[in-house]
N, C-alpha and C positions, 0 to 999 in steps of 0.2 A: 679522787682520791681523799675525800675530806673524812672518811670514816679509817685512813690507814695511820698507823701508829708515826711516829716521828722518826724512829731506828729505819722503820721500813721504807717510810718516804728519801729518807738518805738515802739507801741503801740502790732503791730504784732510781733514783738521780744520778748516781754513779754509774749504775746499769747503763742508762739513756745517755747520758754522755759519752760512755765508751762506745755506744754504737755508733752513734753520730759520729763521734771523731774517727772512728774507723772506716766510715763512708765516706767522709771528707778525705781522706788519706787513699783510699782505693778509689774513689770516684762513684757516682750511681751506675754510670753504664755498663763498667765491668761487675758491680756489684749485682746488676739485673741482669746481665748476661750470664752470672754463674751460677743463678737460681732459675734462668728461663723466665724472667719475666720483663717487662717493659721498665722505662726509666721513670715514666710517668706514675707507675704502682709503687714503685721505692720513694719517688717523691710524695705521693699520698700518704705511704707510710710515715714517712718522716714530721709531716705537717697534720697529723690526725687531729681533729678536734674533739674527739672522745666519743663520735657517733658511731664509729668504726672501730675495730682492732688495730691501733696502730703502735708504733715502735716504743712510744712513752708506755701503752698499756704492756706489752712485751715486755719491758724492762721491769714493772711492777710485779708481774707473774713471776719472772725469775726470781726477783729479790723475795717474794711470798714464798716461794717452795726452798729458799735457801740455795741459790745459785747466783752465780756473780757473772758477769762479762769481764775478762781478761785478754790481753793481747796474747797470740798462740805463742810467741816465743818466750813467755812467762812459764816458770814453773811452779808447781804449789805441792806444797810438803804439810803434814800435819803439824799441828802447833807443838803436840807432845813430844814428837820426834824432834823439831829444832830446838827445844829448848833440851832434851836430855844432850844433844849434841853441844849445846854450848855449856852446859854443864861439864859436860868431859873435857872439852877447849879450856874452860876456865880453870880446871882443876890441873892439867897439864901445864898451863900456861903460869901457873902460881907456882910451881915447885921447881921450874928453869929458872936457871941461873943466869945463862947466856945461852946463844944459839946451839954450841954445841952440845950442852947439857939438856937442852930440848929435844934435839935430834937424838940422844941416846936412850932408849928403849929400854935398856937392861936393867933398870934400877927396880 
């Protein structure tokens, strides 16, 4: 990863960490069973020395193509939509004098 930019290296490191944490939570055996492979294969992916495609290389590939690893329970929203909602909420809260006025939409 010597020719990889610092930003890409950081994203790759975060992806790799998320993958390792998920395998740690789930367990190698469960992960291996889910994809129809052996525990030793999952272990080799985790400890790849760069001579074969391992989790670190996959994490870098994901970062390079603009993807990131997040837990399944996370929800992702486009930043511009969140910014719009924040602006609307901020404007509405700025007009509110108290709870009753905040809930009165007739203004």
